C-alpha positions, 0 to 999 in steps of 0.5 A: 405540539406533545408530540416529539416527531412531526406528525400529519394531519389526518384526511390530506396527501402532501405532495413533494418534490423529489431528487436524487443527485450523484456526482464523481470528480477529483477532490478539488474540482466545482461539481459544474463539470462532474459526471453522473446522473439525477433522477426525479420524481413526484412522492405522494405522502398520506397518513394511514393509520394513528394509534388510539393509545399514542398520537406519536405513532404513526403509519404513513404510506409514500408513494413515488410517480412520474419518475425522470432520469436526466443528466446531472450537468447539461450535455449537448445532444452528442453526448447525453446518453440518455437522448431519445430514451424514456423513463421506462426504457433506460429504468426497464419496464419491471423496475419502473413498477417496482420503484412506484409501488408504495412503501408504509413506514411506522414512525414512533417519535419521529423515528422509523420502526417499521419499513414495509414493502414488497419480498420479491422486490428488486434490491436496487429499487428497494435500496432507493425507497429505502433512501427516501424512507431514511430522510422521514426519520427525525428527532425535534429535540437536540441531542445524539442518538445511535439510530438505523437507517440506509446507510446501517447503524450509525451515531447521529447528532441533531441540532434544532433552532425553531423551525429548522433541524440539523442531522449529521451522520457520522458516517464512520460509525455506521455498522454495515455489512461491507467487503473491502481492504487496504494496503499494509503500509500506510504510505501506500494506501489510501486516505479516506473521509465521509460526511454526512448532513441533512437540513430539514425546514419545518411547517405546520408539524411536518415538513416543508422541506429537506436538503441531503448532503453526503460527500465521500473523499479518497486520496492516495497518500503519497500523492494527494493530488490523486483522488477522487470524491463522490457527492450524492444530494437529495431534495424533497420540498413539499409542493402542495397538500390536497384532500385525501383519503381517511384514516383507517380505524383498527387497535394494531399495526399488523391489522392496517398492513393485511388490509392494505396488502397482503403481500406487504411485509417488514424489511429492513431500513438498513441497505441490502448489498447489490451488485450489477451482472456485467453482460459484456465482460471477457473471460480470464483467458480472453483478458489474458490473451489481450495483454499477453504481449506485454508480459515478457520479461524484456518489457518489464521496465515500461509502464504498460507491463505494470498497467497490464499487471494491474488489470489481470489481478483486477481479472484473476479476483473474480475468477475460479481455481480452475480458470486460473489453473488453465491459463498457468498450465498452457503458458510458455516458460518465459510468461509464467513468473509473471503469471505467478506474480499476478496470481500470488498478488491477486490474494483471494483464496481460489487464486492461492489454491490454484497456485499452491496446486500448480507449484511443486516444491519437490521439483528443483527445476521450476525453482525460479516459479517458487521464488517469484511465488515467495516473494509475491507473498512477502509483499502481500498488500493485505496478508491473511492468516491462511497464506501463514499457514500454508507456507508453513505447511510447505515448509514443513514438507519436501522441499527440492531446492535448498535455496526455495527452503531459505527464500521460504522461511525468509518470507515467512519472517515478513508475513509474521510482522505484517500479521503482527502489526495488525493485531495478529499476534496472537493467530494460531499460525502466527503463534506455531510460525515464530515457535517454529523459527525461534526454535529451529534457530536455538537447536541449528548446528550448521552455519547456513541454518542459523542465516537462514533463521536470522533472516527470518528474524530480519524480517519479523522484528519480534521483541522476543528475538532480541536476546537471541539476535545479541548472543549471535551478534557478539558471539558469532562468526564474522557473516554470521555476527553481522547478519545478527547486528543488521537484524538488529538495527532494522529495529525500531529504537524504543526497542533497544534495551540497555542491554542491547545498547551495552553489548553494542558498545562492547562489539563496538569497543572490542571489550571481550574480543576483536570483530570485523570491521563490518559488524563494529561500524553497524554497531556504532550506527545502531548506538547513534541511531537510538538516542545515544547518552554524552558518554556513549558519543564521546566514547564513538569519537576518542576511538576515532583515531586508534582504528585502522585507518579505513575504518577511521575515515568511515567513522568520520565520515558517519559522524559528519553525515549526522551532523550534515543531515541534521539526524536526531543524536546531531544535538549530542554530538555537537555537544560532545564536539565542544569538548576540546579534547575529543576534537584535537585536528590529527583525529580528524585529519586522517586519510582514507577512501571509505564514507557514508552520505545522506541526501534528499532523493526528493522533497514533496509536499506529500512524500519526502524520499532520502538516499544513503549511500556508505562505503568501507573499504579494507587497507588495501583497497578492496570493497568490504561493503558498499550499501545504498538505501533508499527510504520513503516517509510521510508525516506519519508513516515509513518505508524502507523502499529499498536496500542493496548491500554489496559484501566482500572479504578475503580479496586481498590475495589477488592483488597480492596486498595484505589483509587487515588486522584480524581478518588474515583467515577470512575466507574469499567471498562476494555477494549481495544481499537487498531489502526492497519495501520492508523485506529483507530478500535472499541474499544473492553470492557472487563468489564463495571460495578462492578457487571460484572467484579464480574461475569467475574472474578470468571468466569475467564479462562484468555482466549483472547478476540478476537480484530482482525480477518482477511485478509488486503490487503495492497500493491495493485499496478496495472499498464498498460504499452505500450512498444514502440515496440508495445506490453502491458505490465503489473506489479501488486504488490499485498501484503496480510496479515492474521491477528489474534490479541487478547487480555487478562487480568486475575487476581489471588486473591490468588497470588495477581497477574493480568496479560495482554497478548496481542498476535500478530499472522501475516502471510504476502504474497506479490506477483509481477507479471510482464509480456509482454503480446504479441499476439502470448505468454505470457513472465514475472517474479513472484515474491513472499515473505512470512514471518509468524510471531508473537509477544506477548506482556505480562505483569505481576503485583505483587501487594503484596507490594509496590513498586508492581513488574510489569515485561513485556515482549515482545517476537518475536518468530522464523519466517519462511521466503521465497521467490522465483523468477519466470521467464517464457515464454509460448504460448497459446497452454499450452507450458511453459518454466519456471526457478524458484530460491528461498531462505527460511530462519528461523529469529531468535525469540528474546526477546526485550531488554526494560530498565534495571529496567524492566530486574531487576524486571522480574527477582524478579517476576520469582524469587518469583513465586516459593515460591509465595504459602506463600503469604496469604492475 
């Protein structure tokens, strides 16, 4: 027993029974109903040569025979895809012959030093042999080692107890060529876990039995019930030892191999990438024809649109630039925006080249397509440096439509942030884009240009931009100063230095100059959200009571929301409130209609979602700013799913009211700004200037203005897996959203009433496919989740009296929710077994409870409606 690896006896044939099984199923399922298959065979092993100078260097021949393919679980004849087919028919003759050609391994101290096979062997059968050869690699003393086998070069740990050896392979550590990517944001992503353990039982210094099991689990982070697992098992059992041929005499391995078969060559034990050809896959244009009808604009709030979008992306990813251009050039106008969404979301070099060649930024008439392309770039699930480089080049070229120029730079900001978060801040394209935005902002003279670069920084969130943002927040004109402040509000509080807080305190308390309410309230929100000191909170609370009525009410509401929603600063606020001088009744009993409120949309086991709603009015009852936010978060990540801000100013003249102090000279303006999935979009203007306002008001139908319409790829996960028994597997999850957000503002001078309405219509579709691809069959599981829903947010204001009446409503409609799981086994001939299970339910609609005060107001508004015809003015 001086050897440190297993040792074979001379002149013997060891006869083993071998089986390799694959199962695919839901994560929690037992394996009795899984999809999968089993390959079983006999395996003959005999010693060819032992090194005369080193007993522990052995050459071993391994031969597979009597191959059988069967279901991994019992199936009735009608559901057995192998029924009536011989192994030769299933595997095809040339593959079966290849599989049964022997391999030779050189074992030195139990490790496979060389693996000999044939050069022109098909990759699939070569990998099955590699999987078998890898089982013979083991060491007979406990400890860790880095070793190469079919899975790649991996960290491996051995545990030895008498005649039993356990081998644990850390699959995360394996170095092997794999393609794949995952979603940028963790909440939208997929968590994967992989384990591998092999147990050896030894007898007479050689192998009596081997049992290996490998597990791969993938879970959708946003809904952990949706997931998949692949289990791969291998078993090798010694059945008998018989007399066999004698050893070959030679000094070197090379001469033994040459004598044996001159066609043998040493090949790597690490698996080679293989992919089975798709015989019956439709071309891109055939696939497009089959989904075309679901892609019309009016169908975009249906789950079928999101499903078609995802399948289209999968097919675009396999297509050439020419095939993609052919569809874009031949399609009609109303389908093109959806095609651009899909082509851009595919994110392959071919799809990017195709869309850049198709779009002409010098042509202002196609700006809708340019905008859809740019937003799809902003939402990119795994953007490349090349994408940012292409956009920077476009920005430096001619752009006919000024709005597209603005959108382009705003999207460049979003890509800078995504690439920086993935450690790409030092990439040449990122450095260049950062420099371009910062330099141009410093040189910008016109307000429009300043605004454009500030919006880009609001997306990029560069630490080095903070000093510039502070400068504009404190000394810019109203809208510019507000924009810079909201950009600072998006930074993680850890970036907000003493200097930032000092500036925000000066703005809020107006130490140097008068600021607009919108800027002051944003500054207060930043202070209260970034771990404020006792004194900071105290000074803010002391200011309440000295402010104009509506701002006073707004600040009060913000403080109450911090307490009611237990926000991080609530402890400090409670402490300050104990100081009675601050807490006097007069200060906290102010009238007014402005408010701030937060609550939960859902509190789930995996993710939770909150909404926040705040509204600031001017003293005369005209909206200054309404802000609706939806955040989604789990234990370790957060996503700003949406924000819709409606801003208005200088509208007092319409109702012949007095503007608030410091706001006498504001230009009439109303507009809307949105953030979607962490990306700030280009703001939309309803009207600018008094003349524009009057012409729109008297023709106002209250028709909503479309803010965002389109298809967005959110979850995008693709992973290739090399199973240790030989086959290749893959896991893909795609999640898409068809979205339609619109907003409108209408006035009725007759009823002295104004209404703003933000409608969000959303259809979501998630498709997962986990598949094991063996050359002779595919087996796997598809899982889908779909949801159609709509959120409406309506605010109604009646300003016939003071304090005017405000009613806020936030409603979610009844929403169909469906989920399906389909397990399948299929042969290239098209013979297929499937088992489908599903569930469809209707999730109840609801109105979100806002604060009590709001409920009381709504009763008054809708009660007053009935007799408001007498409200002459």
